[in-house]
C-alpha positions in Angstrom: 97.9 196.6 -121.0 94.9 195.1 -119.1 95.5 192.4 -116.6 93.3 190.5 -114.2 94.5 188.7 -111.0 93.5 187.8 -107.5 94.1 190.3 -104.8 97.1 190.3 -102.5 97.2 191.8 -99.1 99.6 194.5 -100.5 96.6 195.7 -102.7 94.4 196.6 -99.7 95.3 200.2 -99.4 94.9 201.0 -103.1 91.6 199.1 -103.2 90.4 201.2 -100.2 91.4 204.4 -102.0 89.4 203.4 -105.0 86.4 202.3 -102.9 86.3 205.6 -101.0 86.6 207.6 -104.2 83.8 205.7 -105.9 81.3 205.1 -103.2 79.3 207.7 -101.2 79.8 208.1 -97.5 79.2 205.1 -95.3 78.5 202.8 -98.2 82.3 202.3 -98.8 84.0 199.4 -97.1 86.6 200.2 -94.5 90.3 199.3 -95.0 89.8 196.6 -92.4 86.9 195.0 -94.3 88.8 195.1 -97.6 91.9 193.6 -95.9 89.7 190.8 -94.4 88.0 190.0 -97.7 91.4 189.6 -99.3 92.7 187.3 -96.5 89.5 185.2 -96.2 88.6 184.7 -99.9 91.3 185.8 -102.4 89.6 183.7 -105.1 86.6 186.0 -104.8 88.6 189.3 -104.9 89.4 190.1 -108.5 91.8 193.0 -109.4 91.9 194.8 -112.7 95.2 196.5 -113.6 95.9 198.8 -116.5 99.5 199.8 -117.3 100.7 198.2 -114.0 98.3 200.0 -111.7 95.1 198.9 -110.0 92.1 200.6 -111.6 89.2 198.4 -110.4 88.1 195.4 -108.5 85.2 193.1 -107.5 85.0 191.2 -104.2 82.5 188.7 -103.0 81.7 185.9 -100.6 79.8 182.7 -101.0 76.7 181.4 -99.3 74.3 178.5 -99.3 71.4 180.8 -98.4 71.5 184.3 -99.8 70.3 187.2 -97.5 71.4 190.3 -99.3 70.5 192.6 -96.3 72.8 190.6 -94.0 75.3 193.2 -92.8 77.5 190.6 -91.0 78.1 188.9 -94.3 79.9 191.9 -95.6 82.5 190.8 -93.0 82.3 187.3 -94.4 80.4 186.0 -91.4 78.8 182.8 -92.8 81.0 182.8 -95.9 81.6 179.3 -97.2 84.0 179.1 -100.2 82.3 175.8 -101.3 78.8 177.3 -101.3 77.1 177.6 -104.7 75.9 181.2 -104.5 78.2 184.2 -105.0 77.3 187.5 -103.2 79.1 190.5 -104.7 80.0 193.2 -102.1 81.9 195.7 -104.3 82.2 196.4 -108.0 84.5 199.4 -108.3 86.3 201.3 -111.0 88.5 204.2 -110.1 86.4 207.3 -111.0 89.3 208.6 -113.3 88.8 205.4 -115.4 85.0 205.1 -115.4 83.1 205.2 -118.7 85.7 203.3 -120.6 84.2 199.8 -120.6 86.3 198.6 -117.6 83.2 197.7 -115.5 82.0 195.4 -118.3 85.5 193.8 -118.7 85.8 193.3 -115.0 82.4 191.8 -114.7 82.9 189.5 -117.7 86.1 188.2 -116.3 84.6 187.7 -112.8 81.6 185.8 -114.2 83.9 183.5 -116.2 86.0 182.8 -113.0 82.9 182.1 -111.0 81.7 179.6 -113.6 85.1 177.9 -113.6 84.8 177.6 -109.8 81.4 175.8 -110.3 79.2 178.5 -108.8 75.4 178.4 -109.6 74.4 182.0 -109.2 75.7 185.5 -108.6 73.8 188.1 -106.5 74.4 191.8 -106.0 72.8 195.0 -104.7 73.0 198.2 -106.6 71.5 201.7 -106.7 68.6 202.3 -109.0 70.7 204.1 -111.7 72.9 201.0 -112.1 70.0 198.5 -112.6 70.1 199.0 -116.5 73.9 198.4 -116.6 73.6 195.1 -114.7 70.6 194.1 -116.9 72.8 194.7 -120.0 75.4 192.4 -118.4 72.9 189.6 -118.0 71.5 190.1 -114.5 67.8 189.9 -113.7 66.1 192.4 -111.4 64.7 190.8 -108.3 63.2 193.5 -106.0 64.0 196.5 -103.9 66.3 195.5 -101.0 65.4 195.7 -97.4 69.0 196.8 -96.8 69.6 200.4 -95.9 73.4 200.0 -96.1 75.1 203.4 -95.9 71.7 205.1 -95.6 71.0 204.3 -99.3 68.2 202.6 -101.2 69.3 199.4 -102.9 68.0 197.0 -105.5 68.7 193.2 -105.6 69.7 191.5 -108.8 71.0 188.0 -109.7 72.4 186.0 -112.6 72.1 182.2 -112.9 75.3 180.6 -114.1 
């Protein structure tokens, strides 16, 4: 059975395990960053459970001015829960559960929740091979990012709500 809920601090370790399994090298958030994101903005940290276990999550912060390459924002420096723009930091599904439509379900629920919170737009960065996936989910391609987070090449996308 699929269930969506906001994260609790007790979820941090499992989210960290999924994050490090799904992301390459330095691009994964640390346990400390995940824990801080849960504490600072639980409304922006959506958990997906299947059969009682966490299989994926999305976390974000909100900003008045979006600067996707701002590394400090990943620690929620400058985050304002009342700001209109959502900046996604992680969209993650446990590799053992990928390819089963969970990313789409997670993103659909997340977008619905952000609309209900009155947000105006959602921004994210992804690797080139994920651009078509996000376009199918309704995001528009903006441009290559100036961020070199984790030593990777990133692409910026957005969705108006």
